[in-house]
C-alpha positions as CSV (number, residue, x, y, z in Angstrom):
1,M,-10.1,32.9,-10.8
2,A,-10.9,29.1,-11.3
3,Q,-14.2,27.7,-10.9
4,V,-14.0,25.3,-8.0
5,V,-16.5,22.7,-7.0
6,R,-16.6,22.4,-3.2
7,D,-16.0,18.8,-1.8
8,S,-17.3,17.9,1.7
9,P,-16.0,19.9,4.5
10,V,-14.9,16.8,6.3
11,A,-12.9,15.4,3.2
12,A,-9.7,13.6,4.1
13,E,-6.4,15.2,3.5
14,P,-5.5,14.7,-0.3
15,L,-2.6,12.4,-1.2
16,L,-1.1,15.4,-3.1
17,K,-1.8,18.9,-2.8
18,L,-0.3,21.5,-5.3
19,R,-0.4,25.2,-4.2
20,G,0.7,28.1,-6.2
21,I,2.7,26.0,-8.7
22,E,4.5,28.2,-11.4
23,K,6.9,27.2,-14.1
24,H,8.8,29.2,-16.6
25,F,10.9,28.3,-19.5
26,G,13.1,31.5,-20.0
27,P,10.7,34.4,-20.7
28,V,7.7,32.0,-21.3
29,Q,5.6,31.2,-18.3
30,A,3.8,27.8,-18.7
31,L,2.2,27.6,-15.4
32,Y,0.5,30.2,-13.4
33,N,-0.5,29.7,-9.6
34,V,-1.9,26.2,-10.0
35,D,-3.7,24.7,-7.0
36,L,-4.9,21.1,-7.3
37,D,-5.9,18.4,-4.8
38,L,-5.2,14.7,-5.7
39,P,-7.0,12.3,-3.3
40,S,-5.9,8.8,-2.7
41,G,-8.1,6.1,-4.4
42,Q,-9.7,8.5,-6.9
43,I,-9.1,9.2,-10.5
44,T,-8.6,12.6,-11.8
45,A,-9.0,13.7,-15.3
46,L,-6.7,16.4,-16.4
47,C,-8.3,18.0,-19.5
48,G,-7.2,21.0,-21.7
49,D,-6.4,21.8,-25.2
50,N,-2.9,21.4,-26.6
51,G,-0.6,23.9,-25.0
52,A,-2.8,24.4,-21.9
53,G,0.0,23.1,-19.6
54,K,-1.1,19.5,-18.8
55,S,2.2,17.9,-19.7
56,V,4.2,20.6,-18.1
57,L,2.2,20.3,-15.0
58,T,2.5,16.5,-14.7
59,K,6.2,16.7,-15.6
60,C,6.6,18.9,-12.6
61,I,4.7,16.2,-10.3
62,A,7.0,13.5,-11.7
63,G,10.2,15.5,-11.1
64,I,11.1,15.9,-14.7
65,Y,10.7,19.7,-14.4
66,Q,11.4,21.7,-11.3
67,V,8.9,24.2,-10.4
68,D,9.9,28.0,-10.1
69,H,7.4,28.8,-7.3
70,G,4.8,27.0,-5.1
71,Q,4.7,24.0,-3.0
72,F,3.7,20.3,-3.0
73,F,2.3,18.7,0.0
74,W,2.4,14.7,0.1
75,E,0.1,13.1,2.7
76,G,-0.1,16.6,4.5
77,R,3.6,17.3,4.7
78,A,5.6,19.7,2.6
79,V,8.0,17.9,0.1
80,Q,10.4,18.9,-2.5
81,I,10.5,17.1,-6.0
82,H,13.6,17.9,-7.7
83,S,13.9,14.7,-9.7
84,P,12.2,11.5,-11.0
85,R,14.1,9.7,-8.2
86,D,12.4,12.1,-5.6
87,A,9.0,11.4,-7.1
88,A,9.7,7.6,-7.2
89,Q,10.6,7.6,-3.5
90,L,7.4,9.2,-2.7
91,G,5.4,6.7,-4.8
92,I,4.7,8.7,-7.9
93,E,5.0,6.7,-11.2
94,T,4.3,7.9,-14.8
95,V,2.9,5.9,-17.7
96,Y,3.9,7.7,-20.7
97,Q,2.1,7.8,-23.9
98,D,4.9,5.8,-25.6
99,L,4.9,3.6,-22.5
100,A,8.8,3.3,-22.3
101,L,8.7,-0.5,-22.9
102,A,11.4,-2.6,-24.5
103,D,9.8,-4.5,-27.3
104,N,12.8,-7.1,-27.4
105,L,12.3,-8.0,-23.7
106,D,9.6,-10.1,-22.2
107,I,7.0,-9.0,-19.8
108,V,9.0,-10.0,-16.6
109,Q,12.1,-8.3,-17.9
110,N,10.1,-5.0,-18.7
111,M,8.4,-4.9,-15.3
112,F,11.7,-5.2,-13.4
113,L,14.0,-3.3,-15.8
114,G,16.5,-1.4,-13.7
115,R,15.3,-2.8,-10.5
116,E,16.1,-6.5,-10.9
117,P,16.4,-8.3,-7.6
118,L,19.5,-10.5,-7.0
119,K,19.9,-13.9,-5.2
120,H,23.4,-14.9,-4.4
121,G,24.7,-12.4,-6.9
122,V,22.4,-13.5,-9.9
123,L,19.1,-12.5,-11.1
124,D,16.4,-14.1,-8.9
125,E,14.3,-15.1,-12.0
126,V,11.8,-17.1,-9.9
127,A,10.9,-14.2,-7.7
128,M,10.7,-11.9,-10.6
129,E,8.3,-14.3,-12.5
130,T,6.3,-15.0,-9.3
131,Q,5.8,-11.2,-8.5
132,A,5.1,-10.4,-12.1
133,K,2.2,-12.9,-12.4
134,Q,0.8,-11.9,-9.0
135,T,0.8,-8.2,-10.0
136,L,-1.0,-8.9,-13.3
137,A,-3.5,-11.2,-11.4
138,D,-4.1,-8.4,-8.8
139,L,-5.0,-6.0,-11.7
140,S,-7.2,-8.8,-13.3
141,V,-5.1,-8.9,-16.5
142,V,-6.0,-12.2,-17.9
143,T,-5.5,-11.7,-21.7
144,V,-1.7,-12.1,-21.5
145,R,-0.7,-15.8,-22.6
146,S,2.7,-15.8,-20.6
147,V,4.7,-13.3,-18.5
148,R,7.6,-14.6,-20.8
149,Q,5.9,-13.3,-23.9
150,A,7.9,-10.6,-25.8
151,V,6.4,-7.1,-25.2
152,G,6.7,-6.4,-28.9
153,S,4.1,-9.2,-29.6
154,L,1.5,-7.6,-27.4
155,S,-1.6,-5.6,-28.3
156,G,-2.1,-1.9,-27.2
157,G,-4.2,-2.6,-24.4
158,Q,-1.8,-5.3,-23.1
159,R,1.1,-3.1,-23.5
160,Q,-0.7,-0.6,-21.3
161,A,-1.4,-3.3,-18.8
162,V,2.3,-4.2,-18.4
163,A,3.3,-0.5,-18.0
164,V,0.7,0.0,-15.4
165,A,1.8,-3.4,-13.6
166,R,5.3,-2.2,-13.7
167,A,4.1,1.0,-11.7
168,V,2.1,-1.0,-9.3
169,L,5.0,-3.3,-8.7
170,R,7.1,-0.3,-7.8
171,Q,4.4,0.3,-5.0
172,A,3.2,3.5,-6.6
173,K,0.7,5.7,-4.6
174,L,0.0,8.1,-7.4
175,V,0.1,7.0,-11.1
176,I,0.1,9.5,-14.0
177,M,-1.2,8.2,-17.2
178,D,-0.7,10.3,-20.4
179,E,-3.4,9.7,-23.1
180,P,-3.7,6.0,-22.1
181,T,-6.3,5.3,-24.7
182,A,-4.8,7.3,-27.8
183,A,-4.9,5.1,-30.9
184,L,-6.9,2.3,-29.3
185,G,-9.7,0.6,-30.6
186,V,-13.1,0.2,-28.6
187,T,-12.3,-3.2,-27.1
188,Q,-8.7,-2.2,-26.0
189,T,-9.9,1.0,-24.7
190,R,-12.4,-0.8,-22.5
191,V,-9.6,-3.0,-21.2
192,V,-7.5,0.1,-20.3
193,L,-10.3,1.9,-18.6
194,D,-11.1,-1.2,-16.6
195,L,-7.4,-1.3,-15.6
196,I,-7.6,2.2,-14.3
197,H,-10.5,1.4,-12.2
198,R,-8.5,-1.4,-10.8
199,L,-5.8,1.0,-9.6
200,K,-8.5,3.0,-7.9
201,S,-9.7,-0.2,-6.2
202,Q,-6.3,-0.5,-4.7
203,N,-6.6,2.9,-3.2
204,I,-4.1,4.3,-5.8
205,A,-4.7,7.9,-7.0
206,V,-4.6,8.3,-10.8
207,I,-4.2,11.3,-13.0
208,V,-5.4,10.7,-16.5
209,I,-4.6,13.2,-19.1
210,S,-7.1,12.7,-22.0
211,H,-8.7,14.6,-24.9
212,N,-11.3,11.9,-25.0
213,L,-14.3,13.3,-23.0
214,N,-16.3,10.1,-23.3
215,D,-13.3,8.3,-21.6
216,V,-13.3,11.1,-19.0
217,Q,-17.0,10.4,-18.2
218,A,-16.6,6.8,-18.0
219,V,-13.6,6.6,-15.7
220,A,-13.0,9.9,-13.7
221,D,-14.1,10.7,-10.2
222,R,-12.7,14.3,-10.4
223,V,-12.1,16.8,-13.3
224,A,-9.5,19.5,-13.5
225,V,-9.6,21.6,-16.7
226,M,-6.5,23.7,-17.6
227,R,-6.4,26.6,-20.0
228,L,-3.4,28.7,-20.9
229,G,-1.4,27.4,-18.0
230,R,-4.1,27.9,-15.3
231,I,-6.7,25.7,-13.7
232,A,-10.0,26.8,-15.1
233,A,-12.1,24.6,-12.9
234,E,-11.8,21.5,-10.8
235,G,-14.0,19.3,-8.8
236,P,-16.1,16.2,-8.7
237,L,-17.2,14.8,-12.2
238,D,-20.9,14.9,-11.5
239,Q,-20.7,18.6,-11.7
240,F,-19.4,18.5,-15.2
241,D,-20.6,17.5,-18.8
242,N,-18.8,17.5,-21.9
243,E,-20.2,20.8,-22.8
244,S,-19.1,22.5,-19.8
245,I,-15.5,20.9,-20.1
246,V,-15.2,22.1,-23.7
247,D,-16.5,25.7,-22.7
248,L,-13.7,25.7,-20.0
249,M,-11.0,24.4,-22.3
250,T,-11.8,27.1,-24.9
251,T,-12.8,30.1,-23.0
252,G,-11.7,29.5,-19.3
253,T,-15.3,29.7,-18.0
254,S,-18.7,27.9,-18.3
255,R,-22.2,29.4,-18.0
256,R,-23.4,25.8,-17.3
257,L,-20.9,25.4,-14.4
258,A,-21.6,29.0,-13.0
259,A,-25.3,28.2,-13.0
260,A,-24.8,25.0,-11.1
261,S,-22.6,26.9,-8.6
262,A,-25.4,29.4,-8.0
263,E,-27.7,26.8,-6.8
264,P,-28.2,26.9,-3.0
265,S,-28.5,23.2,-2.3
266,P,-25.8,21.8,0.2
267,G,-22.7,20.3,-1.6
268,S,-23.5,22.2,-4.8
269,P,-20.5,23.8,-6.7
270,S,-19.4,27.3,-5.8
271,E,-17.5,29.7,-7.9
272,H,-14.6,31.9,-6.8
């Protein structure tokens, strides 16, 4: 059973709850009875070794894969997520590791790609540019010279900012970010982590898939550790350190977390 850190008994209803989620690919089972809570305005780090099931789980949430068993609850009500369109209609957006940006288009064109507003039958360029500038400003993105700058000319951190701004522009309530700081230098990583904090400040829930435990400690409110398709442990960040996360990723259990769970003080973690 997963080690679970208990939250306050009066905690608000999570934005998204996963209960009993399972996924098979033919005879191979990728996810086993996954339970996970994703609160609004909190950053949940999803950790695990390669093959642990992180990408499969997030692709189920994003509607790319359909689950074989289990239930999603969005804002307290049961919902079906059968496609990316279903996920988008709920307010779930994904920023993939490759960012899915068109280098030959400018920032405005990328942010509205496929959802361009029309006015009198033609593109409303003024509205697009105004909304793009405002969204970037709301996220405190100040390093972009012009919203008409080609995306291919941007740095890694700036490209992440455009991809995140696109999700915000689409009125996302939950943003999934896949290894957002991979291959970035120290300065650009700081820019991206600040950007993730700004999503939180707008009461947007964030799932961050990351192998970088320093980034996890810097940005997350909650941690969920996966191993072999199962949630090994999940709960508030302050109950985890890097050693316990590594233990959970490699063995599925942690003596450090179990010891903390045994402490009798109120609000301390408990083990199932």
